[in-house]
N, CA, C, O and the ligand as a Tripos MOL2 file, in Angstrom:
@<TRIPOS>MOLECULE
protein
  265   263    67     0     0
PROTEIN
NO_CHARGES

@<TRIPOS>ATOM
      1 N         -40.4930    9.8330    4.3860 N.3       1 MET1
      2 CA        -39.2020    9.3600    4.8670 C.3       1 MET1
      3 C         -38.7660   10.1950    6.0640 C.2       1 MET1
      4 O         -38.8960   11.4200    6.0650 O.2       1 MET1
      5 N         -38.2570    9.5290    7.0580 N.am      2 ARG2
      6 CA        -37.8220   10.1990    8.2770 C.3       2 ARG2
      7 C         -36.3100   10.3790    8.2790 C.2       2 ARG2
      8 O         -35.5680    9.4760    7.8930 O.2       2 ARG2
      9 N         -35.8610   11.5450    8.7150 N.am      3 TYR3
     10 CA        -34.4210   11.8150    8.8020 C.3       3 TYR3
     11 C         -33.9070   11.3430   10.1560 C.2       3 TYR3
     12 O         -34.3950   11.7600   11.2060 O.2       3 TYR3
     13 N         -32.9210   10.4710   10.1050 N.am      4 ILE4
     14 CA        -32.3200    9.9800   11.3530 C.3       4 ILE4
     15 C         -30.8910   10.5230   11.4340 C.2       4 ILE4
     16 O         -30.0280   10.1300   10.6480 O.2       4 ILE4
     17 N         -30.6460   11.4300   12.3900 N.am      5 PRO5
     18 CA        -29.2970   12.0130   12.4890 C.3       5 PRO5
     19 C         -28.2710   10.9750   12.9140 C.2       5 PRO5
     20 O         -28.5550   10.0860   13.7170 O.2       5 PRO5
     21 N         -27.0680   11.1080   12.3570 N.am      6 LYS6
     22 CA        -25.9730   10.1990   12.7230 C.3       6 LYS6
     23 C         -25.5040   10.5050   14.1440 C.2       6 LYS6
     24 O         -25.4570   11.6610   14.5630 O.2       6 LYS6
     25 N         -25.1650    9.4640   14.8630 N.am      7 LYS7
     26 CA        -24.6520    9.6600   16.2150 C.3       7 LYS7
     27 C         -23.1810   10.0390   16.1910 C.2       7 LYS7
     28 O         -22.7110   10.7640   17.0680 O.2       7 LYS7
     29 N         -22.4490    9.5520   15.1880 N.am      8 HIS8
     30 CA        -21.0230    9.8560   15.0720 C.3       8 HIS8
     31 C         -20.7720   10.5520   13.7470 C.2       8 HIS8
     32 O         -21.2880   10.1510   12.7040 O.2       8 HIS8
     33 N         -19.9680   11.6050   13.8100 N.am      9 ARG9
     34 CA        -19.6280   12.3150   12.5830 C.3       9 ARG9
     35 C         -18.6780   11.4670   11.7670 C.2       9 ARG9
     36 O         -17.8060   10.7930   12.3160 O.2       9 ARG9
     37 N         -18.8440   11.5000   10.4720 N.am     10 ASP10
     38 CA        -17.9750   10.7690    9.5690 C.3      10 ASP10
     39 C         -16.6920   11.5750    9.3660 C.2      10 ASP10
     40 O         -16.7370   12.6600    8.7870 O.2      10 ASP10
     41 N         -15.5340   11.0590    9.8380 N.am     11 PRO11
     42 CA        -14.2930   11.8360    9.7120 C.3      11 PRO11
     43 C         -13.9010   12.0870    8.2650 C.2      11 PRO11
     44 O         -13.1890   13.0530    7.9900 O.2      11 PRO11
     45 N         -14.3360   11.2620    7.3450 N.am     12 GLN12
     46 CA        -14.0170   11.4600    5.9300 C.3      12 GLN12
     47 C         -14.7160   12.6970    5.3660 C.2      12 GLN12
     48 O         -14.2900   13.2400    4.3460 O.2      12 GLN12
     49 N         -15.7730   13.1370    6.0180 N.am     13 ARG13
     50 CA        -16.5270   14.3010    5.5410 C.3      13 ARG13
     51 C         -16.2260   15.5700    6.3320 C.2      13 ARG13
     52 O         -16.8410   16.6100    6.0990 O.2      13 ARG13
     53 N         -15.2810   15.4840    7.2640 N.am     14 ALA14
     54 CA        -14.9490   16.6520    8.0800 C.3      14 ALA14
     55 C         -14.3680   17.7520    7.2050 C.2      14 ALA14
     56 O         -13.5750   17.4880    6.3010 O.2      14 ALA14
     57 N         -14.7670   18.9790    7.4830 N.am     15 VAL15
     58 CA        -14.2680   20.1260    6.7300 C.3      15 VAL15
     59 C         -12.9950   20.6260    7.4160 C.2      15 VAL15
     60 O         -12.9990   20.8410    8.6280 O.2      15 VAL15
     61 N         -11.8990   20.8160    6.6580 N.am     16 PRO16
     62 CA        -10.6650   21.2940    7.2740 C.3      16 PRO16
     63 C         -10.8540   22.6710    7.9090 C.2      16 PRO16
     64 O         -11.5190   23.5410    7.3480 O.2      16 PRO16
     65 N         -10.2500   22.8540    9.1020 N.am     17 ALA17
     66 CA        -10.3340   24.1410    9.8030 C.3      17 ALA17
     67 C          -9.2040   25.0590    9.3600 C.2      17 ALA17
     68 O          -9.2400   26.2600    9.6250 O.2      17 ALA17
     69 N          -8.2100   24.5060    8.6940 N.am     18 GLY18
     70 CA         -7.0830   25.3010    8.2230 C.3      18 GLY18
     71 C          -6.1120   24.4360    7.4460 C.2      18 GLY18
     72 O          -6.3170   23.2350    7.2750 O.2      18 GLY18
     73 N          -5.0370   25.0830    6.9720 N.am     19 ARG19
     74 CA         -4.0120   24.3500    6.2360 C.3      19 ARG19
     75 C          -2.6470   24.7110    6.7840 C.2      19 ARG19
     76 O          -2.4230   25.8380    7.2260 O.2      19 ARG19
     77 N          -1.7440   23.7620    6.7540 N.am     20 CYS20
     78 CA         -0.3740   23.9930    7.1850 C.3      20 CYS20
     79 C           0.2960   24.9440    6.1960 C.2      20 CYS20
     80 O           0.1620   24.7820    4.9830 O.2      20 CYS20
     81 N           1.0220   25.9400    6.7210 N.am     21 ALA21
     82 CA          1.6680   26.9320    5.8590 C.3      21 ALA21
     83 C           2.8460   26.3430    5.0870 C.2      21 ALA21
     84 O           3.2490   26.9060    4.0690 O.2      21 ALA21
     85 N           3.3980   25.2420    5.5380 N.am     22 LEU22
     86 CA          4.5430   24.6400    4.8440 C.3      22 LEU22
     87 C           4.1290   23.5770    3.8410 C.2      22 LEU22
     88 O           4.4220   23.6970    2.6510 O.2      22 LEU22
     89 N           3.4570   22.5490    4.3040 N.am     23 CYS23
     90 CA          3.1340   21.4230    3.4180 C.3      23 CYS23
     91 C           1.7520   21.5450    2.7900 C.2      23 CYS23
     92 O           1.4390   20.8180    1.8470 O.2      23 CYS23
     93 N           0.9210   22.4510    3.2950 N.am     24 GLY24
     94 CA         -0.4180   22.6110    2.7340 C.3      24 GLY24
     95 C          -1.3880   21.5530    3.2110 C.2      24 GLY24
     96 O          -2.5180   21.4730    2.7300 O.2      24 GLY24
     97 N          -0.9460   20.7400    4.1570 N.am     25 GLY25
     98 CA         -1.8130   19.6830    4.6780 C.3      25 GLY25
     99 C          -3.0220   20.2500    5.3990 C.2      25 GLY25
    100 O          -2.9600   21.3210    6.0030 O.2      25 GLY25
    101 N          -4.1040   19.5280    5.3270 N.am     26 GLU26
    102 CA         -5.3420   19.9780    5.9590 C.3      26 GLU26
    103 C          -5.2840   19.7720    7.4640 C.2      26 GLU26
    104 O          -4.8350   18.7300    7.9400 O.2      26 GLU26
    105 N          -5.7370   20.7690    8.2060 N.am     27 LEU27
    106 CA         -5.8010   20.7030    9.6650 C.3      27 LEU27
    107 C          -7.2640   20.7230   10.0700 C.2      27 LEU27
    108 O          -8.0390   21.5720    9.6290 O.2      27 LEU27
    109 N          -7.6250   19.7730   10.9160 N.am     28 TYR28
    110 CA         -9.0180   19.6410   11.3180 C.3      28 TYR28
    111 C          -9.2280   20.1420   12.7370 C.2      28 TYR28
    112 O          -8.3090   20.1600   13.5550 O.2      28 TYR28
    113 N         -10.4310   20.5370   13.0000 N.am     29 SER29
    114 CA        -10.7960   21.0270   14.3160 C.3      29 SER29
    115 C         -10.4400   19.9910   15.3770 C.2      29 SER29
    116 O         -10.8210   18.8250   15.2750 O.2      29 SER29
    117 N          -9.7060   20.4280   16.3940 N.am     30 GLY30
    118 CA         -9.3180   19.5380   17.4690 C.3      30 GLY30
    119 C          -7.9630   18.8990   17.2700 C.2      30 GLY30
    120 O          -7.4360   18.2710   18.1890 O.2      30 GLY30
    121 N          -7.3730   19.0460   16.0590 N.am     31 SER31
    122 CA         -6.0570   18.4470   15.8280 C.3      31 SER31
    123 C          -4.9600   19.3760   16.3430 C.2      31 SER31
    124 O          -5.1640   20.5840   16.4600 O.2      31 SER31
    125 N          -3.8100   18.8100   16.6440 N.am     32 SER32
    126 CA         -2.6870   19.5610   17.1870 C.3      32 SER32
    127 C          -2.0000   20.3590   16.0830 C.2      32 SER32
    128 O          -1.7350   19.8370   15.0000 O.2      32 SER32
    129 N          -1.7120   21.6390   16.3720 N.am     33 CYS33
    130 CA         -0.9880   22.4650   15.4090 C.3      33 CYS33
    131 C          -0.3030   23.5970   16.1700 C.2      33 CYS33
    132 O          -0.5670   23.7970   17.3560 O.2      33 CYS33
    133 N           0.5760   24.3400   15.4920 N.am     34 TRP34
    134 CA          1.3100   25.4370   16.1180 C.3      34 TRP34
    135 C           1.0810   26.7090   15.3360 C.2      34 TRP34
    136 O           1.0970   26.6950   14.1050 O.2      34 TRP34
    137 N           0.8670   27.8120   16.0370 N.am     35 ARG35
    138 CA          0.7360   29.1200   15.4120 C.3      35 ARG35
    139 C           2.0060   29.9030   15.7570 C.2      35 ARG35
    140 O           2.1920   30.3340   16.8950 O.2      35 ARG35
    141 N           2.8680   30.0770   14.7630 N.am     36 LEU36
    142 CA          4.1580   30.7300   14.9680 C.3      36 LEU36
    143 C           4.3100   31.8580   13.9560 C.2      36 LEU36
    144 O           4.2250   31.6390   12.7470 O.2      36 LEU36
    145 N           4.5340   33.0630   14.4630 N.am     37 CYS37
    146 CA          4.7340   34.2370   13.6000 C.3      37 CYS37
    147 C           3.6220   34.3520   12.5660 C.2      37 CYS37
    148 O           3.8830   34.6500   11.4000 O.2      37 CYS37
    149 N           2.4020   34.1210   12.9830 N.am     38 GLY38
    150 CA          1.2670   34.2770   12.0900 C.3      38 GLY38
    151 C           1.0360   33.1150   11.1470 C.2      38 GLY38
    152 O           0.1240   33.1630   10.3220 O.2      38 GLY38
    153 N           1.8500   32.0630   11.2510 N.am     39 ARG39
    154 CA          1.6640   30.8940   10.4020 C.3      39 ARG39
    155 C           1.1310   29.7440   11.2340 C.2      39 ARG39
    156 O           1.4440   29.6170   12.4180 O.2      39 ARG39
    157 N           0.3300   28.9170   10.6050 N.am     40 ILE40
    158 CA         -0.1450   27.7130   11.2630 C.3      40 ILE40
    159 C           0.6120   26.5440   10.6550 C.2      40 ILE40
    160 O           0.6240   26.3620    9.4380 O.2      40 ILE40
    161 N           1.2420   25.7550   11.5120 N.am     41 LEU41
    162 CA          2.0430   24.6290   11.0550 C.3      41 LEU41
    163 C           1.5340   23.3350   11.6610 C.2      41 LEU41
    164 O           1.0750   23.2970   12.8030 O.2      41 LEU41
    165 N           1.6250   22.2750   10.8700 N.am     42 CYS42
    166 CA          1.2120   20.9630   11.3630 C.3      42 CYS42
    167 C           2.3420   20.3470   12.1810 C.2      42 CYS42
    168 O           3.4590   20.8620   12.2140 O.2      42 CYS42
    169 N           2.0310   19.2510   12.8290 N.am     43 GLU43
    170 CA          2.9880   18.5920   13.7040 C.3      43 GLU43
    171 C           4.2160   18.1080   12.9270 C.2      43 GLU43
    172 O           5.3210   18.1040   13.4680 O.2      43 GLU43
    173 N           4.0410   17.7110   11.6940 N.am     44 ASP44
    174 CA          5.1590   17.1810   10.9110 C.3      44 ASP44
    175 C           6.1200   18.2850   10.4750 C.2      44 ASP44
    176 O           7.3000   18.0100   10.2580 O.2      44 ASP44
    177 N           5.6540   19.5120   10.3410 N.am     45 CYS45
    178 CA          6.4690   20.5940    9.7820 C.3      45 CYS45
    179 C           7.0690   21.5160   10.8360 C.2      45 CYS45
    180 O           8.0170   22.2430   10.5390 O.2      45 CYS45
    181 N           6.5450   21.5080   12.0530 N.am     46 VAL46
    182 CA          6.9680   22.5170   13.0310 C.3      46 VAL46
    183 C           8.4550   22.4180   13.3610 C.2      46 VAL46
    184 O           9.1140   23.4500   13.4870 O.2      46 VAL46
    185 N           8.9980   21.2240   13.5020 N.am     47 LEU47
    186 CA         10.4130   21.0900   13.8550 C.3      47 LEU47
    187 C          11.2970   21.6040   12.7220 C.2      47 LEU47
    188 O          12.2780   22.3050   12.9690 O.2      47 LEU47
    189 N          10.9580   21.2610   11.4970 N.am     48 GLN48
    190 CA         11.7040   21.7260   10.3200 C.3      48 GLN48
    191 C          11.7070   23.2560   10.2630 C.2      48 GLN48
    192 O          12.7380   23.8630    9.9760 O.2      48 GLN48
    193 N          10.5640   23.8760   10.5340 N.am     49 TRP49
    194 CA         10.4510   25.3370   10.4790 C.3      49 TRP49
    195 C          11.2600   25.9880   11.6010 C.2      49 TRP49
    196 O          11.9630   26.9710   11.3680 O.2      49 TRP49
    197 N          11.1620   25.4450   12.8120 N.am     50 VAL50
    198 CA         11.8910   26.0090   13.9520 C.3      50 VAL50
    199 C          13.3930   25.9170   13.7140 C.2      50 VAL50
    200 O          14.1190   26.8710   13.9940 O.2      50 VAL50
    201 N          13.8690   24.7900   13.2060 N.am     51 LEU51
    202 CA         15.3020   24.6390   12.9410 C.3      51 LEU51
    203 C          15.7670   25.6210   11.8660 C.2      51 LEU51
    204 O          16.8800   26.1400   11.9520 O.2      51 LEU51
    205 N          14.9460   25.8810   10.8720 N.am     52 ALA52
    206 CA         15.3020   26.8510    9.8350 C.3      52 ALA52
    207 C          15.3690   28.2600   10.4160 C.2      52 ALA52
    208 O          16.2500   29.0390   10.0520 O.2      52 ALA52
    209 N          14.4350   28.5960   11.3250 N.am     53 GLU53
    210 CA         14.4240   29.9180   11.9580 C.3      53 GLU53
    211 C          15.6340   30.1100   12.8680 C.2      53 GLU53
    212 O          16.1280   31.2260   13.0280 O.2      53 GLU53
    213 N          16.1060   29.0160   13.4620 N.am     54 LEU54
    214 CA         17.2420   29.0780   14.3800 C.3      54 LEU54
    215 C          18.5790   28.8980   13.6570 C.2      54 LEU54
    216 O          19.6280   28.8760   14.3010 O.2      54 LEU54
    217 N          18.5520   28.7730   12.3460 N.am     55 ALA55
    218 CA         19.7690   28.5460   11.5620 C.3      55 ALA55
    219 C          20.8670   29.5830   11.8350 C.2      55 ALA55
    220 O          22.0370   29.2020   11.8760 O.2      55 ALA55
    221 N          20.5520   30.8850   12.0260 N.am     56 PRO56
    222 CA         21.6090   31.8540   12.3190 C.3      56 PRO56
    223 C          22.3790   31.5410   13.6030 C.2      56 PRO56
    224 O          23.5070   32.0030   13.7740 O.2      56 PRO56
    225 N          21.7970   30.7840   14.4810 N.am     57 TYR57
    226 CA         22.4400   30.4510   15.7490 C.3      57 TYR57
    227 C          23.1540   29.1100   15.6950 C.2      57 TYR57
    228 O          23.7710   28.6780   16.6690 O.2      57 TYR57
    229 N          23.0600   28.4550   14.5300 N.am     58 HIS58
    230 CA         23.6850   27.1440   14.3900 C.3      58 HIS58
    231 C          25.1890   27.3010   14.3070 C.2      58 HIS58
    232 O          25.6810   28.1950   13.6190 O.2      58 HIS58
    233 N          25.9100   26.4640   14.9810 N.am     59 THR59
    234 CA         27.3690   26.5150   14.9530 C.3      59 THR59
    235 C          27.9050   25.1090   15.1150 C.2      59 THR59
    236 O          27.1410   24.1590   15.2830 O.2      59 THR59
    237 N          29.2150   24.9780   15.0660 N.am     60 VAL60
    238 CA         29.8550   23.6800   15.2560 C.3      60 VAL60
    239 C          30.6200   23.7400   16.5660 C.2      60 VAL60
    240 O          31.3610   24.6880   16.8240 O.2      60 VAL60
    241 N          30.4370   22.7440   17.3690 N.am     61 CYS61
    242 CA         31.0780   22.7060   18.6740 C.3      61 CYS61
    243 C          32.5990   22.8110   18.5220 C.2      61 CYS61
    244 O          33.2090   22.0830   17.7380 O.2      61 CYS61
    245 N          33.1890   23.7190   19.2770 N.am     62 GLY62
    246 CA         34.6320   23.9160   19.1950 C.3      62 GLY62
    247 C          35.0030   25.1200   18.3540 C.2      62 GLY62
    248 O          36.1490   25.5690   18.3880 O.2      62 GLY62
    249 N          34.0310   25.6610   17.5840 N.am     63 GLU63
    250 CA         34.2960   26.8290   16.7480 C.3      63 GLU63
    251 C          33.6090   28.0860   17.2770 C.2      63 GLU63
    252 O          33.5960   29.1190   16.6070 O.2      63 GLU63
    253 N          33.0490   28.0000   18.4620 N.am     64 VAL64
    254 CA         32.3300   29.1400   19.0260 C.3      64 VAL64
    255 C          33.3350   30.1970   19.4810 C.2      64 VAL64
    256 O          34.2640   29.9030   20.2330 O.2      64 VAL64
    257 N          33.1350   31.4310   19.0160 N.am     65 ARG65
    258 CA         33.9910   32.5340   19.4490 C.3      65 ARG65
    259 C          33.3290   33.2640   20.5830 C.2      65 ARG65
    260 O          32.1030   33.3620   20.6370 O.2      65 ARG65
    261 N          34.1250   33.7750   21.4850 N.am     66 LYS66
    262 CA         33.5860   34.5050   22.6340 C.3      66 LYS66
    263 C          33.4990   35.9910   22.3250 C.2      66 LYS66
    264 O          33.0680   36.7740   23.1710 O.2      66 LYS66
    265 ZN          2.7990   20.6900    7.4600 Zn       67 ZN67
@<TRIPOS>BOND
     1     1     2 1
     2     2     3 1
     3     3     4 2
     4     3     5 am
     5     5     6 1
     6     6     7 1
     7     7     8 2
     8     7     9 am
     9     9    10 1
    10    10    11 1
    11    11    12 2
    12    11    13 am
    13    13    14 1
    14    14    15 1
    15    15    16 2
    16    15    17 am
    17    17    18 1
    18    18    19 1
    19    19    20 2
    20    19    21 am
    21    21    22 1
    22    22    23 1
    23    23    24 2
    24    23    25 am
    25    25    26 1
    26    26    27 1
    27    27    28 2
    28    27    29 am
    29    29    30 1
    30    30    31 1
    31    31    32 2
    32    31    33 am
    33    33    34 1
    34    34    35 1
    35    35    36 2
    36    35    37 am
    37    37    38 1
    38    38    39 1
    39    39    40 2
    40    39    41 am
    41    41    42 1
    42    42    43 1
    43    43    44 2
    44    43    45 am
    45    45    46 1
    46    46    47 1
    47    47    48 2
    48    47    49 am
    49    49    50 1
    50    50    51 1
    51    51    52 2
    52    51    53 am
    53    53    54 1
    54    54    55 1
    55    55    56 2
    56    55    57 am
    57    57    58 1
    58    58    59 1
    59    59    60 2
    60    59    61 am
    61    61    62 1
    62    62    63 1
    63    63    64 2
    64    63    65 am
    65    65    66 1
    66    66    67 1
    67    67    68 2
    68    67    69 am
    69    69    70 1
    70    70    71 1
    71    71    72 2
    72    71    73 am
    73    73    74 1
    74    74    75 1
    75    75    76 2
    76    75    77 am
    77    77    78 1
    78    78    79 1
    79    79    80 2
    80    79    81 am
    81    81    82 1
    82    82    83 1
    83    83    84 2
    84    83    85 am
    85    85    86 1
    86    86    87 1
    87    87    88 2
    88    87    89 am
    89    89    90 1
    90    90    91 1
    91    91    92 2
    92    91    93 am
    93    93    94 1
    94    94    95 1
    95    95    96 2
    96    95    97 am
    97    97    98 1
    98    98    99 1
    99    99   100 2
   100    99   101 am
   101   101   102 1
   102   102   103 1
   103   103   104 2
   104   103   105 am
   105   105   106 1
   106   106   107 1
   107   107   108 2
   108   107   109 am
   109   109   110 1
   110   110   111 1
   111   111   112 2
   112   111   113 am
   113   113   114 1
   114   114   115 1
   115   115   116 2
   116   115   117 am
   117   117   118 1
   118   118   119 1
   119   119   120 2
   120   119   121 am
   121   121   122 1
   122   122   123 1
   123   123   124 2
   124   123   125 am
   125   125   126 1
   126   126   127 1
   127   127   128 2
   128   127   129 am
   129   129   130 1
   130   130   131 1
   131   131   132 2
   132   131   133 am
   133   133   134 1
   134   134   135 1
   135   135   136 2
   136   135   137 am
   137   137   138 1
   138   138   139 1
   139   139   140 2
   140   139   141 am
   141   141   142 1
   142   142   143 1
   143   143   144 2
   144   143   145 am
   145   145   146 1
   146   146   147 1
   147   147   148 2
   148   147   149 am
   149   149   150 1
   150   150   151 1
   151   151   152 2
   152   151   153 am
   153   153   154 1
   154   154   155 1
   155   155   156 2
   156   155   157 am
   157   157   158 1
   158   158   159 1
   159   159   160 2
   160   159   161 am
   161   161   162 1
   162   162   163 1
   163   163   164 2
   164   163   165 am
   165   165   166 1
   166   166   167 1
   167   167   168 2
   168   167   169 am
   169   169   170 1
   170   170   171 1
   171   171   172 2
   172   171   173 am
   173   173   174 1
   174   174   175 1
   175   175   176 2
   176   175   177 am
   177   177   178 1
   178   178   179 1
   179   179   180 2
   180   179   181 am
   181   181   182 1
   182   182   183 1
   183   183   184 2
   184   183   185 am
   185   185   186 1
   186   186   187 1
   187   187   188 2
   188   187   189 am
   189   189   190 1
   190   190   191 1
   191   191   192 2
   192   191   193 am
   193   193   194 1
   194   194   195 1
   195   195   196 2
   196   195   197 am
   197   197   198 1
   198   198   199 1
   199   199   200 2
   200   199   201 am
   201   201   202 1
   202   202   203 1
   203   203   204 2
   204   203   205 am
   205   205   206 1
   206   206   207 1
   207   207   208 2
   208   207   209 am
   209   209   210 1
   210   210   211 1
   211   211   212 2
   212   211   213 am
   213   213   214 1
   214   214   215 1
   215   215   216 2
   216   215   217 am
   217   217   218 1
   218   218   219 1
   219   219   220 2
   220   219   221 am
   221   221   222 1
   222   222   223 1
   223   223   224 2
   224   223   225 am
   225   225   226 1
   226   226   227 1
   227   227   228 2
   228   227   229 am
   229   229   230 1
   230   230   231 1
   231   231   232 2
   232   231   233 am
   233   233   234 1
   234   234   235 1
   235   235   236 2
   236   235   237 am
   237   237   238 1
   238   238   239 1
   239   239   240 2
   240   239   241 am
   241   241   242 1
   242   242   243 1
   243   243   244 2
   244   243   245 am
   245   245   246 1
   246   246   247 1
   247   247   248 2
   248   247   249 am
   249   249   250 1
   250   250   251 1
   251   251   252 2
   252   251   253 am
   253   253   254 1
   254   254   255 1
   255   255   256 2
   256   255   257 am
   257   257   258 1
   258   258   259 1
   259   259   260 2
   260   259   261 am
   261   261   262 1
   262   262   263 1
   263   263   264 2
@<TRIPOS>SUBSTRUCTURE
     1 MET1         2 RESIDUE 1 A MET
     2 ARG2         6 RESIDUE 1 A ARG
     3 TYR3        10 RESIDUE 1 A TYR
     4 ILE4        14 RESIDUE 1 A ILE
     5 PRO5        18 RESIDUE 1 A PRO
     6 LYS6        22 RESIDUE 1 A LYS
     7 LYS7        26 RESIDUE 1 A LYS
     8 HIS8        30 RESIDUE 1 A HIS
     9 ARG9        34 RESIDUE 1 A ARG
    10 ASP10       38 RESIDUE 1 A ASP
    11 PRO11       42 RESIDUE 1 A PRO
    12 GLN12       46 RESIDUE 1 A GLN
    13 ARG13       50 RESIDUE 1 A ARG
    14 ALA14       54 RESIDUE 1 A ALA
    15 VAL15       58 RESIDUE 1 A VAL
    16 PRO16       62 RESIDUE 1 A PRO
    17 ALA17       66 RESIDUE 1 A ALA
    18 GLY18       70 RESIDUE 1 A GLY
    19 ARG19       74 RESIDUE 1 A ARG
    20 CYS20       78 RESIDUE 1 A CYS
    21 ALA21       82 RESIDUE 1 A ALA
    22 LEU22       86 RESIDUE 1 A LEU
    23 CYS23       90 RESIDUE 1 A CYS
    24 GLY24       94 RESIDUE 1 A GLY
    25 GLY25       98 RESIDUE 1 A GLY
    26 GLU26      102 RESIDUE 1 A GLU
    27 LEU27      106 RESIDUE 1 A LEU
    28 TYR28      110 RESIDUE 1 A TYR
    29 SER29      114 RESIDUE 1 A SER
    30 GLY30      118 RESIDUE 1 A GLY
    31 SER31      122 RESIDUE 1 A SER
    32 SER32      126 RESIDUE 1 A SER
    33 CYS33      130 RESIDUE 1 A CYS
    34 TRP34      134 RESIDUE 1 A TRP
    35 ARG35      138 RESIDUE 1 A ARG
    36 LEU36      142 RESIDUE 1 A LEU
    37 CYS37      146 RESIDUE 1 A CYS
    38 GLY38      150 RESIDUE 1 A GLY
    39 ARG39      154 RESIDUE 1 A ARG
    40 ILE40      158 RESIDUE 1 A ILE
    41 LEU41      162 RESIDUE 1 A LEU
    42 CYS42      166 RESIDUE 1 A CYS
    43 GLU43      170 RESIDUE 1 A GLU
    44 ASP44      174 RESIDUE 1 A ASP
    45 CYS45      178 RESIDUE 1 A CYS
    46 VAL46      182 RESIDUE 1 A VAL
    47 LEU47      186 RESIDUE 1 A LEU
    48 GLN48      190 RESIDUE 1 A GLN
    49 TRP49      194 RESIDUE 1 A TRP
    50 VAL50      198 RESIDUE 1 A VAL
    51 LEU51      202 RESIDUE 1 A LEU
    52 ALA52      206 RESIDUE 1 A ALA
    53 GLU53      210 RESIDUE 1 A GLU
    54 LEU54      214 RESIDUE 1 A LEU
    55 ALA55      218 RESIDUE 1 A ALA
    56 PRO56      222 RESIDUE 1 A PRO
    57 TYR57      226 RESIDUE 1 A TYR
    58 HIS58      230 RESIDUE 1 A HIS
    59 THR59      234 RESIDUE 1 A THR
    60 VAL60      238 RESIDUE 1 A VAL
    61 CYS61      242 RESIDUE 1 A CYS
    62 GLY62      246 RESIDUE 1 A GLY
    63 GLU63      250 RESIDUE 1 A GLU
    64 VAL64      254 RESIDUE 1 A VAL
    65 ARG65      258 RESIDUE 1 A ARG
    66 LYS66      262 RESIDUE 1 A LYS
    67 ZN67       265 GROUP 0 **** ****
């Protein structure tokens, strides 16, 4: 029997290159992600994490003290 290599990799068999620190979702090589403060976050979680980090600066318009 002869081995014939596949021309295209099967995405279902791809090994994850990492996991999102928030949701635990698998991150694959070449996919978009963010490395913030030593954590790797997926596209779905990065905004939620950034807003939580910026929470101390959150205020209500009209209540800002000088
Ligand atoms: Zn995530």
